[in-house]
C-alpha positions in Angstrom: 38.5 1.8 19.9 35.4 0.3 18.3 32.7 -1.2 21.0 31.3 -4.4 19.8 27.6 -4.3 19.3 25.0 -7.2 18.9 21.8 -6.9 17.3 20.2 -7.3 20.6 21.8 -4.1 21.8 20.6 -2.1 18.6 17.2 -3.3 19.8 17.8 -2.0 23.4 17.4 1.7 22.1 16.5 4.4 24.5 13.2 6.4 24.0 10.1 5.8 21.8 11.9 5.1 18.5 15.1 3.7 17.2 17.3 6.2 15.3 17.5 3.8 12.3 13.8 4.1 11.6 14.3 7.6 10.1 16.6 6.2 7.5 14.1 3.8 6.2 11.2 5.7 6.0 13.0 8.7 4.0 13.6 5.8 1.5 10.0 4.7 1.5 8.7 8.4 1.7 10.0 8.8 -2.0 8.6 5.6 -3.1 5.4 6.3 -1.8 5.4 9.7 -3.8 6.1 7.7 -6.9 3.4 4.8 -6.2 0.6 7.2 -5.0 1.4 9.6 -7.5 0.7 7.1 -10.3 -2.2 5.3 -8.5 -3.9 8.7 -8.5 -3.8 9.3 -12.1 -4.5 5.8 -13.3 -8.3 5.7 -13.3 -8.7 9.4 -14.6 -6.1 8.8 -17.2 -7.8 5.6 -18.7 -11.0 7.2 -18.8 -9.7 10.5 -20.2 -11.2 10.9 -23.9 -9.9 14.2 -24.8 -6.1 14.9 -23.5 -4.2 11.9 -24.5 -5.8 9.2 -22.2 -6.8 5.7 -23.0 -10.5 6.6 -23.4 -11.8 3.4 -21.5 -15.5 3.3 -20.2 -15.8 3.8 -16.6 -16.5 0.1 -16.2 -13.5 -0.9 -18.1 -11.3 1.7 -16.1 -12.4 0.2 -12.7 -11.5 -3.1 -14.0 -8.3 -2.3 -15.6 -7.3 -0.4 -12.4 -8.0 -3.5 -10.0 -6.0 -5.6 -12.4 -3.1 -3.4 -12.5 -2.8 -2.9 -8.6 -3.7 -6.4 -8.2 -0.6 -7.4 -10.0 1.3 -4.5 -8.2 0.8 -6.2 -5.1 0.7 -9.8 -6.1 4.3 -9.3 -7.3 5.2 -8.3 -3.7 4.6 -12.0 -2.6 7.2 -13.2 -5.2 9.4 -10.4 -4.2 9.2 -11.1 -0.6 10.1 -14.9 -1.3 13.3 -14.0 -3.4 14.5 -11.4 -0.7 14.1 -13.9 2.1 15.7 -16.8 0.4 18.3 -15.4 -2.3 18.7 -11.4 -2.6 18.4 -10.3 0.7 16.0 -7.1 1.6 18.7 -4.6 0.3 19.4 -6.1 -3.2 15.8 -6.7 -3.8 15.0 -3.0 -2.9 17.7 -1.6 -5.4 16.7 -4.1 -8.2 13.1 -2.9 -7.7 13.8 0.8 -7.6 15.8 0.5 -11.0 12.9 -1.2 -12.6 10.2 1.1 -11.3 12.3 4.0 -12.6 12.4 2.5 -16.2 8.8 2.0 -16.1 8.0 5.5 -15.1 9.9 7.1 -17.7 9.0 4.7 -20.7 5.1 5.9 -19.7 6.3 9.5 -19.7 8.0 9.3 -23.2 4.3 8.7 -24.6 1.6 7.9 -22.2 -1.0 6.7 -24.8 1.1 4.5 -26.7 3.7 3.1 -23.9 1.4 3.1 -20.9 0.9 -1.0 -20.7 4.6 -1.8 -21.3 5.7 1.0 -18.7 3.1 -0.2 -16.2 4.4 -3.7 -16.6 8.0 -2.7 -15.4 6.4 -0.7 -12.5 4.5 -3.6 -11.5 7.8 -5.9 -11.4 9.7 -3.3 -9.8 7.3 -2.5 -6.9 7.0 -6.1 -6.1 10.7 -6.4 -5.5 10.7 -2.9 -3.6 7.6 -2.8 -1.3 8.1 -5.7 1.3 11.6 -5.0 2.2 11.6 -1.7 4.0 8.8 -2.8 6.2 10.5 -6.1 6.9 13.7 -4.3 8.0 11.8 -2.2 10.3 10.4 -5.4 12.1 14.0 -6.4 12.9 14.6 -2.9 14.9 12.4 -4.4 17.7 12.8 -7.4 20.2 9.4 -9.7 20.4 7.2 -8.4 23.0 8.5 -4.7 22.8 5.4 -2.5 23.4 6.9 0.2 21.3 6.7 -1.9 18.1 3.1 -0.3 17.4 4.3 3.2 17.9 7.2 2.8 15.6 5.2 1.2 12.9 2.6 4.1 13.2 5.4 6.6 12.9 6.9 4.9 9.9 3.4 4.8 8.6 2.9 8.3 9.0 6.4 9.4 7.8 6.1 7.7 4.5 2.6 9.0 3.9 4.3 12.4 3.4 5.3 11.1 0.2 2.1 9.9 -0.6 0.5 13.2 0.2 3.0 15.0 -2.0 2.8 12.6 -4.9 -1.0 12.3 -4.8 -1.4 16.1 -5.2 1.7 16.9 -7.7 0.9 14.3 -10.2 -2.7 14.8 -10.1 -2.2 18.6 -10.8 0.4 18.0 -13.5 -1.6 15.4 -15.2 -5.0 17.1 -15.1 -2.9 20.5 -15.9 -3.5 22.2 -19.5 0.2 23.5 -19.2 1.6 20.2 -18.6 -0.2 17.0 -19.1 0.2 13.3 -18.4 3.8 12.9 -19.4 4.8 15.2 -16.8 2.9 13.3 -14.2 4.8 9.9 -14.8 8.0 12.0 -15.3 7.6 13.4 -11.8 6.9 9.9 -10.5 10.3 8.4 -12.0 12.2 11.5 -10.9 11.3 11.1 -7.2 12.1 7.2 -7.4 15.6 8.2 -8.3 15.9 10.5 -5.5 14.7 7.7 -3.2 17.2 5.0 -4.6 20.1 7.7 -4.2 18.8 8.2 -0.3 18.9 4.5 0.4 22.4 4.1 -1.3 23.8 6.9 0.9 22.4 5.7 4.2 22.2 2.0 3.9 25.6 1.8 5.8 23.8 3.0 8.9 21.5 -0.1 9.0 24.3 -2.5 7.8 23.3 -5.3 10.2 19.9 -5.6 8.7 18.8 -6.8 5.2 21.7 -8.5 3.8 22.0 -11.1 1.7 21.3 -14.7 3.0 24.2 -16.6 4.0 26.6 -13.6 4.9 28.1 -13.9 8.2 28.3 -10.4 10.1 30.3 -9.2 13.1 28.5 -6.1 14.2 30.0 -3.0 15.8 29.7 0.8 16.4 31.9 3.1 14.6 30.6 6.3 15.6 28.2 7.7 18.4 26.8 11.1 18.5 23.4 12.8 20.0 21.6 12.7 16.9 22.8 9.3 15.3 24.3 6.1 15.8 26.1 4.8 13.0 26.3 0.9 12.6 28.8 -0.9 10.4 29.3 -4.7 9.9 32.2 -6.8 8.7 30.4 -9.0 6.0 32.1 -12.3 4.8 30.7 -12.9 1.4 28.6 -15.8 0.7 30.0 -18.7 -1.1 31.1 -18.0 -5.0 28.8 -20.9 -6.1 25.7 -19.2 -4.9 26.1 -16.3 -7.2 24.3 -17.3 -10.1 21.1 -17.5 -8.1 21.0 -13.9 -7.6 21.5 -13.0 -11.4 18.9 -15.8 -12.3 16.3 -14.0 -10.0 17.0 -10.8 -12.0 17.0 -12.3 -15.5 13.8 -14.2 -14.7 12.2 -10.9 -13.5 13.1 -9.3 -16.8 12.0 -12.1 -18.7 8.5 -12.2 -17.5 7.6 -8.7 -18.4 6.0 -10.0 -21.7 4.0 -12.7 -19.8 2.8 -9.7 -17.2 2.0 -7.6 -20.1 -0.5 -9.9 -21.7 -2.2 -10.6 -18.4 -2.6 -6.9 -17.7 -4.2 -6.3 -21.3 -6.2 -9.3 -21.0 -8.9 -9.3 -18.2 -9.9 -12.8 -18.6 -6.4 -14.0 -18.0 -6.1 -12.1 -14.9 -8.7 -14.3 -13.2 -6.8 -17.3 -14.0 -3.6 -16.0 -12.9 -5.1 -14.8 -9.5 -6.7 -17.8 -8.7 -3.7 -19.8 -9.4 -1.4 -17.7 -7.3 -3.8 -17.8 -4.5 -3.6 -21.6 -4.4 0.3 -21.5 -4.8 0.3 -19.1 -1.6 -2.1 -20.8 0.5 0.1 -24.3 -0.2 3.1 -22.5 0.5 1.9 -21.1 3.8 0.6 -24.6 4.8 4.0 -26.0 3.8 5.9 -23.9 6.2 3.2 -24.0 8.8 3.4 -27.7 9.2 7.5 -27.5 9.1 7.1 -25.2 12.1 8.7 -27.1 15.3 8.8 -24.4 17.8 6.1 -24.4 20.5 3.3 -22.2 19.6 4.6 -21.3 16.3 1.8 -22.9 14.4 -1.1 -21.2 16.0 0.7 -18.0 16.0 1.0 -18.4 12.1 -2.8 -19.3 11.9 -3.5 -16.2 13.7 -1.1 -13.9 11.4 -3.1 -15.7 8.4 -6.7 -14.3 10.0 -5.2 -11.1 10.2 -4.0 -11.2 6.9 -7.4 -12.4 5.5 -9.3 -9.6 7.2 -6.7 -7.3 5.7 -7.9 -8.5 2.3 -11.4 -7.8 3.2 -10.7 -4.2 4.5 -8.7 -3.5 1.3 -11.5 -4.5 -1.0 -13.6 -1.4 0.3 -10.5 0.9 1.1 -9.3 0.7 -2.4 -12.3 2.2 -4.1 -10.1 5.5 -3.7 -8.1 4.7 -6.8 -11.3 3.4 -8.7 -14.8 4.4 -8.2 -14.1 7.2 -5.9 -11.6 8.8 -8.3 -14.3 8.7 -11.1 -16.9 10.0 -8.5 -14.5 12.7 -7.5 -13.8 13.8 -11.2 -17.4 13.9 -12.5 -19.7 14.5 -9.3 -17.9 16.8 -7.0 -18.0 20.8 -6.5 -14.6 22.3 -6.4 -15.3 24.5 -3.6 -15.2 23.5 0.0 -15.9 25.2 3.2 -17.4 28.3 1.2 -14.0 29.6 0.2 -11.4 26.8 -0.8 -11.3 25.9 -4.3 -9.6 22.7 -5.1 -9.6 19.9 -7.9 -11.5 17.3 -6.1 -9.2 14.4 -7.4 -6.5 15.9 -5.4 -8.6 15.7 -2.3 -9.4 12.0 -3.4 -5.7 11.3 -3.8 -4.2 13.3 -1.1 -6.8 13.6 1.8 -6.0 10.1 3.4 -2.3 10.8 3.4 -2.9 14.5 4.8 -5.0 13.0 7.7 -2.2 10.0 8.2 0.6 12.5 8.4 -1.3 14.5 11.1 -2.8 11.6 13.3 -0.4 8.9 12.6 2.1 9.6 15.1 -0.7 10.8 17.6 -2.6 7.5 17.2 0.9 5.6 18.2 1.3 7.9 21.2 -2.4 7.3 22.1 -1.9 3.4 22.0 1.2 4.0 24.2 -0.8 5.9 26.6 -3.7 3.6 26.9 -1.1 0.8 27.2 0.5 2.4 30.3 -3.1 2.5 31.8 -3.6 -1.2 30.7 -6.6 0.0 28.8 -5.3 -0.5 25.1 -7.4 -2.8 23.1 -6.0 -5.6 21.8 -4.9 -6.0 18.2 -8.4 -7.9 17.2 -10.5 -5.3 18.7 -8.3 -2.6 16.8 -9.1 -4.4 13.6 -12.9 -4.6 14.4 -12.9 -0.8 15.4 -11.4 -0.1 12.0 -14.2 -2.0 10.3 -16.9 -0.1 12.1 -15.4 3.1 11.3 -15.1 2.1 7.7 -18.9 1.6 7.7 -19.4 5.1 9.0 -17.3 6.5 6.2 -19.1 4.6 3.4 -22.4 5.8 5.0 -21.1 9.2 4.5 -20.4 8.6 1.0 -23.8 7.2 0.4 -25.3 10.3 2.0 -23.8 12.5 -0.8 -26.8 11.7 -2.8 -28.7 14.1 -0.5 -26.6 17.0 -0.9 -26.5 16.9 -4.7 -27.5 20.1 -6.6 -29.6 20.1 -10.0 -26.6 19.4 -11.8 -25.8 16.3 -10.0 -22.8 17.8 -8.3 -22.5 17.4 -4.5 -20.4 18.1 -1.5 -16.6 18.4 -1.6 -16.8 18.9 2.2 -18.6 15.8 3.2 -16.6 14.0 0.8 -13.5 15.0 2.7 -14.9 14.3 5.9 -15.6 10.7 4.9 -11.9 10.3 4.1 -11.2 11.7 7.5 -13.1 8.8 9.1 -11.8 6.2 6.6 -8.1 7.5 7.6 -8.5 6.9 11.0 -10.0 3.5 10.4 -6.8 2.8 8.4 -4.6 3.8 11.3 -6.4 1.4 13.5 -5.5 -1.3 11.1 -2.7 -1.2 8.5 0.4 -0.1 10.5 -0.7 -2.1 13.3 -1.5 -5.0 11.2 1.8 -5.1 9.7 3.3 -4.9 13.2 1.3 -7.9 14.4 2.4 -9.9 11.4 6.1 -9.5 12.0 5.2 -10.2 15.9 3.5 -13.6 15.0 5.8 -14.6 12.2 9.4 -16.5 12.8 12.0 -14.4 11.8 13.1 -16.3 8.8 9.6 -16.1 7.4 8.8 -12.3 7.9 9.5 -11.3 4.3 7.3 -14.1 3.1 4.5 -13.1 5.5 4.7 -9.4 4.7 4.6 -10.5 1.0 1.6 -12.3 1.9 0.2 -9.5 3.5 0.6 -7.3 0.4 -0.7 -10.4 -1.6 -4.0 -9.9 0.2 -3.9 -6.4 -0.5 -3.7 -7.8 -4.2 -6.8 -9.7 -3.9 -8.3 -6.6 -2.3 -7.5 -4.5 -5.3 -8.7 -6.9 -7.6 -12.0 -7.0 -5.7 -12.2 -3.5 -5.5 -12.0 -3.2 -9.4 -14.8 -5.7 -9.5 -17.0 -3.7 -7.1 -16.3 -0.7 -8.8 -17.2 -1.9 -12.1 -20.3 -3.6 -10.8 -21.5 -0.1 -9.4 -20.7 1.9 -12.8 -23.6 3.4 -14.4 -24.6 2.1 -17.9 -22.3 3.4 -20.4 -23.8 6.6 -22.0 -24.8 6.9 -25.7 -22.3 9.7 -26.1 -19.0 10.6 -24.7 -18.9 13.4 -22.3 -17.2 16.0 -24.8 -19.7 15.2 -27.4 -22.9 15.3 -25.1 -25.3 18.2 -24.6 -25.6 19.8 -21.2 -28.9 17.9 -20.4 -27.4 14.7 -21.4 -24.2 15.3 -19.1 -26.5 16.2 -15.9 -28.3 12.8 -16.8 -25.0 11.0 -16.9 -24.2 12.6 -13.4 -27.4 11.7 -11.9 -27.2 7.9 -13.2 -23.5 8.0 -11.9 -24.4 9.6 -8.6 -27.2 6.9 -7.8 -25.6 4.1 -9.0 -22.1 4.5 -7.0 -23.9 5.7 -3.7 -26.2 2.4 -3.7 -22.9 0.6 -3.7 -21.4 2.7 -1.0 -24.5 1.8 1.2 -23.9 -1.9 0.6 -20.2 -1.5 1.6 -21.1 0.0 4.8 -23.5 -2.8 5.8 -20.7 -5.2 4.9 -17.9 -3.4 7.0 -20.5 -3.2 10.0 -21.0 -6.9 9.9 -17.0 -7.7 9.5 -16.5 -5.5 12.5 -18.8 -6.9 14.5 -17.7 -10.6 13.7 -14.0 -9.7 14.9 -15.0 -8.4 18.1 -17.4 -11.2 18.9 -14.5 -14.0 17.8 -11.7 -11.8 19.8 -11.2 -14.4 22.5 -10.8 -17.4 20.2 -8.2 -15.4 18.0 -6.4 -14.3 21.1 -5.9 -17.7 22.2 -4.2 -18.6 19.0 -1.7 -15.7 19.5 -0.6 -17.1 22.6 0.1 -14.0 24.4 1.3 -11.8 21.7 -0.2 -8.2 21.6 
């Protein structure tokens, strides 16, 4: 006979992690493979002038990268809003996955010709997919559960396995003479199919979470084993008159493709769009803020907004990985590390962060738990501050690369990798814990929207990263690299080396200031959080 189960009982899991978290990160793992695989090849594909790339200048490629990534993350705000109010997390995820798959295969058919139309599909699909798994993870924990940070760290580490594999494979396929750019985009689309199938096969195990708003559920256990807990729900369908809203969202998303395409291809329109979206997002946040009636809800939402703002600042520096650092790795790094290991620097650039997160993500979560038991764990504000201080150190290491260059303008892949190790630890202090604190501080009905705003902050960070990368780019050479002499290529290498490393030094200073500011203001922000850790 089935035993009745409430959501509270699901949240009262034994051990460090709930069983349902494994199903969720499996799905997200394949999406990360797709996303980071594409991210890793975007800039080097755009600057490629020889093997079928777009042939853009470094400055234009940085701006275009920032624009594309900004739209990807901006659409997560829209996707989170529709998931919260109309679709539910599950339907939004499935729709987003289908559109992403279509986008990747459109590009793969002819990357040079169909890149922009395909990337527009990917922008919309990612927007509907990305916020939802994260929001569902938040529902696995009660408010105040100290295991939440460890859970998000594990989730964050697990999904980076997909990012590691995608980052390495897609760069290898794209730059390989035997395969080429089409195979890179085809691989990203194929693994997204695997992710969608995985979700469809496992969604019954997380049935109480992420359903369409308006359903009424009776939760019950149908199976209990040592290794898994299978949870199902009797779901009463929503009222028939609400069906049209769901299909209107789908049609509206597809109808927006030509508009997004125009915005992506025209950088001037992007500025107008980004400012307009920022105004709408802030006004909507203020609208929801002043609607809150629960005691302390307003101050906690303000604290969440502060964390979201500093995440935007963090992402502006962190996302050089897909822009200026990708070009720097392609043009200015040796292919040997530690004296014996030969590897494409772009594979390191695109996969080192995920590699270190996979290794140290769960360990960081356990480290926070160990500190919490001894009541020595730093609060979330100080973790943010530490992240910025580590980021400052990493960009100083990137700056230091100018002092290890040889007479051809090529510098140390080992120091470059060490800088990525530091930046990865910085990310682990902020990103998974940041998502966790946003779900803690947000009312349940606004979690999708607030996670959407978290990704929207990343959108502005991506856009800012593109602007920074473009401002650091060296002056456009008189000749393309494949037409220049050896002496001209060496001069281009040194111009790029000094231009980019000057910028990295400035970023190190800005990160240092931001970290100190957070630590100094920690007590004030802590009051706004009203005891939430």
